[in-house]
C-alpha positions as a printed NumPy array, in Angstrom:
array([[ 230.042,   66.961, -128.028],
       [ 228.283,   64.686, -130.566],
       [ 224.864,   63.767, -131.052],
       [ 225.319,   60.454, -129.864],
       [ 227.008,   61.639, -126.629],
       [ 223.904,   64.14 , -125.915],
       [ 221.519,   61.397, -126.694],
       [ 223.372,   58.897, -124.499],
       [ 223.133,   61.488, -121.472],
       [ 219.29 ,   62.163, -122.44 ],
       [ 218.97 ,   58.509, -122.241],
       [ 221.029,   58.056, -118.901],
       [ 218.809,   60.917, -117.241],
       [ 215.843,   59.574, -118.209],
       [ 216.456,   55.833, -116.89 ],
       [ 217.656,   57.467, -113.683],
       [ 214.591,   59.622, -113.336],
       [ 212.335,   56.529, -114.046],
       [ 214.363,   54.549, -111.654],
       [ 214.217,   57.276, -108.991],
       [ 210.246,   57.285, -109.528],
       [ 210.163,   53.344, -109.113],
       [ 212.06 ,   53.583, -105.867],
       [ 209.868,   56.336, -104.547],
       [ 206.603,   54.486, -105.056],
       [ 208.186,   51.175, -103.788],
       [ 209.207,   53.321, -100.698],
       [ 205.731,   54.738, -100.259],
       [ 204.011,   51.149, -100.702],
       [ 206.51 ,   49.938,  -98.141],
       [ 205.393,   52.634,  -95.792],
       [ 201.97 ,   51.922,  -96.581],
       [ 202.37 ,   48.255,  -95.69 ],
       [ 204.379,   48.947,  -92.614],
       [ 201.325,   51.274,  -91.508],
       [ 198.761,   48.295,  -92.186],
       [ 201.139,   46.046,  -90.341],
       [ 201.338,   48.116,  -87.045],
       [ 197.616,   48.577,  -87.062],
       [ 196.724,   44.816,  -87.464],
       [ 199.318,   44.22 ,  -84.747],
       [ 197.169,   46.699,  -82.34 ],
       [ 194.296,   44.697,  -83.441],
       [ 196.012,   41.368,  -82.804],
       [ 197.027,   42.595,  -79.195],
       [ 193.634,   43.713,  -78.35 ],
       [ 191.848,   40.394,  -79.749],
       [ 194.421,   38.262,  -77.741],
       [ 193.453,   40.349,  -74.439],
       [ 189.923,   40.113,  -75.421],
       [ 190.289,   36.273,  -75.611],
       [ 192.185,   35.848,  -72.462],
       [ 189.45 ,   37.901,  -70.549],
       [ 186.974,   35.578,  -72.094],
       [ 188.906,   32.658,  -71.392],
       [ 189.346,   33.831,  -67.567],
       [ 185.15 ,   34.17 ,  -67.572],
       [ 184.939,   30.754,  -68.633],
       [ 187.315,   29.594,  -66.085],
       [ 185.539,   31.264,  -63.428],
       [ 182.123,   29.959,  -64.549],
       [ 183.824,   26.412,  -64.609],
       [ 185.071,   26.8  ,  -61.165],
       [ 181.739,   27.945,  -59.691],
       [ 180.001,   25.008,  -61.589],
       [ 182.683,   22.613,  -60.35 ],
       [ 183.605,   21.513,  -63.775],
       [ 180.759,   19.481,  -64.066],
       [ 180.379,   17.682,  -67.819],
       [ 177.552,   19.192,  -69.884],
       [ 175.272,   16.228,  -69.354],
       [ 175.293,   16.974,  -65.41 ],
       [ 175.072,   20.727,  -66.203],
       [ 171.687,   19.826,  -68.26 ],
       [ 170.234,   17.872,  -65.232],
       [ 171.254,   20.721,  -62.864],
       [ 169.592,   23.291,  -65.066],
       [ 166.428,   21.344,  -65.253],
       [ 166.209,   20.646,  -61.582],
       [ 167.347,   24.255,  -60.575],
       [ 166.74 ,   26.581,  -63.442],
       [ 166.545,   29.982,  -61.375],
       [ 169.638,   29.401,  -59.348],
       [ 171.883,   28.559,  -62.378],
       [ 170.33 ,   31.789,  -64.243],
       [ 171.322,   33.815,  -61.112],
       [ 174.491,   32.33 ,  -60.786],
       [ 175.41 ,   32.816,  -64.865],
       [ 173.66 ,   36.194,  -65.097]])
């Protein structure tokens, strides 16, 4: 085997090793991103549930208060502050 053949084989191995290391690093980064995505999906689902619960609470209060405009509620609160606090609290 000539010197050039040995050098060429060494270069080829070096390139293959470097490529393998790059692929391994990219796979690790991809795995990390996948884990982050899954965690964010869990958080998003929980936030959507909390949002729905809060919207339901607001809707329930709107039904109890009869869907009055804010100006009407301010008048009602001024006339009956204790009753409103008991209903809301």
